[in-house]
C-alpha positions as CSV (number, residue, x, y, z in Angstrom):
1,L,15.5,33.6,-3.3
2,T,16.5,31.3,-6.3
3,T,19.0,28.5,-6.8
4,P,20.6,26.6,-9.6
5,P,19.1,23.2,-10.4
6,G,20.3,20.1,-8.5
7,Q,19.9,21.3,-4.9
8,E,19.4,18.3,-2.5
9,V,17.7,17.9,0.8
10,T,17.5,14.8,2.9
11,L,14.3,14.0,4.7
12,H,14.1,11.8,7.8
13,S,10.5,10.8,7.1
14,V,7.6,11.6,4.9
15,N,4.0,10.2,4.9
16,P,2.2,10.0,1.5
17,G,-0.2,7.5,3.0
18,I,2.6,5.2,4.2
19,E,5.5,6.6,6.3
20,V,8.9,6.2,4.7
21,F,12.3,7.2,5.9
22,D,15.8,8.4,4.8
23,G,14.7,10.1,1.5
24,R,16.6,12.4,-0.8
25,V,14.9,15.1,-2.9
26,R,16.5,17.1,-5.7
27,Y,15.0,20.5,-6.4
28,Q,15.4,24.1,-7.7
29,L,14.0,27.3,-6.2
30,L,12.5,29.5,-8.8
31,P,11.2,33.1,-8.7
32,G,7.8,33.8,-7.4
33,Q,7.9,31.3,-4.5
34,Q,7.9,28.3,-6.8
35,V,9.9,25.0,-6.3
36,R,10.7,22.7,-9.1
37,V,11.0,19.2,-7.7
38,E,13.4,17.3,-10.0
39,S,13.2,13.9,-8.2
40,G,12.7,12.2,-4.9
41,M,13.6,8.7,-3.7
42,W,13.1,6.7,-0.5
43,P,14.1,3.1,0.2
44,F,10.9,1.2,0.7
45,A,10.5,-2.5,1.9
46,G,13.2,-3.8,-0.5
47,G,12.2,-1.5,-3.3
48,K,11.8,2.2,-3.8
49,L,9.3,5.1,-3.4
50,L,9.9,7.6,-6.1
51,L,8.5,11.2,-6.4
52,Q,7.8,12.2,-9.9
53,P,9.0,15.7,-11.1
54,T,6.6,18.5,-10.4
55,L,6.3,22.2,-9.9
56,L,5.0,23.5,-6.6
57,D,3.6,27.0,-6.4
58,F,3.6,28.5,-2.9
59,S,2.6,32.0,-4.0
60,A,-1.1,31.1,-3.8
61,D,-3.3,28.9,-1.6
62,H,-4.4,26.0,-3.8
63,P,-4.1,22.2,-3.7
64,R,-0.7,20.8,-4.4
65,R,-0.5,17.4,-6.1
66,L,2.4,14.9,-5.8
67,M,2.7,11.6,-7.6
68,F,4.6,8.8,-5.9
69,D,5.7,5.7,-7.8
70,V,6.1,2.4,-5.8
71,S,8.6,0.0,-7.3
72,N,9.7,-3.5,-6.5
73,V,8.2,-3.6,-2.9
74,D,8.6,-6.9,-1.1
75,A,5.3,-7.8,0.6
76,A,6.9,-9.8,3.4
77,L,9.4,-6.9,4.2
78,F,6.5,-4.4,4.1
79,L,4.4,-6.3,6.6
80,Q,7.4,-6.8,8.9
81,R,8.5,-3.2,8.7
82,Y,5.1,-1.7,9.5
83,E,4.3,-4.4,12.1
84,F,1.0,-5.7,10.7
85,E,-0.2,-8.4,13.0
86,N,-2.0,-11.6,12.1
87,I,-1.2,-11.5,8.4
88,S,1.7,-12.7,6.3
89,A,2.3,-12.5,2.6
90,T,4.9,-12.9,-0.2
91,G,5.0,-11.2,-3.6
92,T,6.5,-8.2,-5.3
93,F,4.4,-5.0,-5.9
94,D,4.5,-1.9,-8.0
95,G,2.1,1.0,-8.1
96,I,1.2,4.7,-7.7
97,L,0.2,6.9,-4.8
98,P,-1.3,10.2,-6.1
99,T,-1.5,12.6,-3.2
100,V,-3.2,15.9,-2.7
101,F,-2.3,18.4,0.0
102,D,-4.5,21.4,0.8
103,A,-5.7,23.4,3.8
104,D,-7.6,20.4,5.1
105,G,-4.5,18.1,5.1
106,G,-3.4,15.3,2.8
107,R,-5.2,12.6,1.0
108,V,-4.6,9.8,-1.5
109,E,-6.7,9.8,-4.6
110,G,-6.6,6.7,-6.8
111,G,-3.7,4.9,-5.2
112,M,-3.0,1.4,-6.5
113,L,-0.6,-1.4,-5.8
114,T,-0.4,-4.4,-8.1
115,S,1.4,-7.7,-7.7
116,R,4.0,-8.5,-10.5
117,A,3.2,-12.2,-10.3
118,G,1.8,-14.7,-7.8
119,G,2.5,-15.0,-4.1
120,S,1.0,-16.3,-0.9
121,L,-1.3,-14.8,1.7
122,A,-2.2,-16.0,5.2
123,Y,-4.6,-14.3,7.6
124,V,-4.9,-15.8,11.1
125,G,-6.6,-12.9,12.9
126,E,-9.4,-12.8,15.4
127,L,-12.2,-12.8,12.8
128,G,-11.1,-16.2,11.5
129,N,-11.8,-17.7,15.0
130,H,-15.5,-16.8,15.0
131,D,-18.3,-19.0,13.7
132,L,-19.4,-17.0,10.7
133,G,-21.6,-19.6,9.1
134,M,-20.6,-22.2,6.5
135,M,-19.6,-19.7,3.8
136,G,-17.8,-17.3,6.2
137,N,-15.9,-20.2,7.8
138,M,-15.0,-21.5,4.3
139,A,-13.7,-18.0,3.3
140,F,-11.6,-17.5,6.4
141,G,-10.4,-21.1,6.2
142,A,-9.1,-20.4,2.7
143,L,-7.5,-17.2,3.9
144,K,-5.4,-19.1,6.4
145,A,-3.2,-20.3,3.5
146,L,-3.9,-19.0,0.0
147,K,-1.7,-18.9,-3.1
148,Y,-2.8,-16.0,-5.3
149,D,-2.0,-15.4,-8.9
150,S,-3.0,-11.7,-8.9
151,L,-3.6,-9.1,-6.1
152,V,-4.6,-5.4,-6.4
153,I,-4.8,-2.9,-3.6
154,R,-6.7,0.4,-4.2
155,L,-6.3,3.3,-1.8
156,N,-8.5,6.4,-1.4
157,G,-8.8,8.7,1.6
158,R,-7.1,10.9,4.2
159,I,-3.6,10.3,5.2
160,D,-4.4,11.2,8.8
161,G,-7.9,9.7,8.9
162,D,-10.1,7.0,7.3
163,M,-8.7,5.4,4.2
164,V,-10.9,3.3,1.9
165,T,-8.8,0.3,1.0
166,D,-10.2,-2.1,-1.7
167,V,-8.3,-5.4,-1.9
168,G,-9.0,-7.8,-4.8
169,F,-7.3,-11.1,-5.4
170,S,-7.8,-14.6,-6.6
171,G,-6.0,-17.9,-6.0
172,L,-6.1,-21.4,-4.8
173,A,-6.7,-22.4,-1.2
174,Q,-4.0,-24.6,0.3
175,G,-6.2,-26.2,3.0
176,E,-3.7,-25.5,5.7
177,G,-4.4,-24.4,9.2
178,V,-8.0,-25.5,9.2
179,S,-9.0,-27.6,12.1
180,N,-11.9,-29.5,10.4
181,G,-10.4,-32.3,8.4
182,L,-13.4,-32.5,6.0
183,L,-13.3,-28.8,5.4
184,T,-9.5,-29.0,4.8
185,R,-10.0,-31.5,2.1
186,W,-12.8,-29.4,0.5
187,L,-10.7,-26.3,0.5
188,R,-7.4,-27.7,-0.9
189,G,-7.0,-26.6,-4.5
190,L,-10.4,-24.8,-4.5
191,P,-10.3,-21.5,-6.5
192,F,-11.3,-18.4,-4.6
193,T,-11.9,-14.7,-5.6
194,F,-11.9,-12.1,-2.9
195,S,-13.1,-8.5,-3.0
196,I,-12.7,-6.8,0.3
197,R,-13.4,-3.2,1.3
198,I,-11.9,-1.8,4.5
199,N,-12.9,1.7,5.8
200,A,-10.5,2.6,8.5
201,P,-7.1,4.3,9.2
202,F,-4.8,2.5,6.8
203,R,-2.6,0.6,9.3
204,Q,-5.8,-0.6,11.2
């Protein structure tokens, strides 16, 4: 079975590490059980998730690689859409999500999201309420209200299992939301650099 170019299919949802909805993929069926993907696009948190052109060969059992581009994603809309709790953020992000699908399932290899410019970040989760010692309390105090000038998220791991997420950002603490007045004054305007590694299913 073959087709001319420009065929189109609509997809209710697809999960290249982050589930997205209401996509459109243009393609062509070629001889020998091959599919030429011409383009793919999904609305994504105020921006777009784009599938780069590729050739998929279904005549043999081998890994299939898809490259997704992330464009103009709004951090606040992303967190709201996927119901992340205890964290809020602003900023606009672009990046790539290289994915590999084989007999063992799907995984992201070398995914990266990068902020276009500065933004804000606030974490008010359970960890911040524990006594973590002076430096730990200072770090989580800064995370209650931080203005960052750059933020990078790197993703590697299984789509349906553990994902290693490395988050790196730097910025100035705003000294908000910290109960200790002296600590608040110390934190305000203090520069911080964070390097965080999370090994868990992505949305956890």
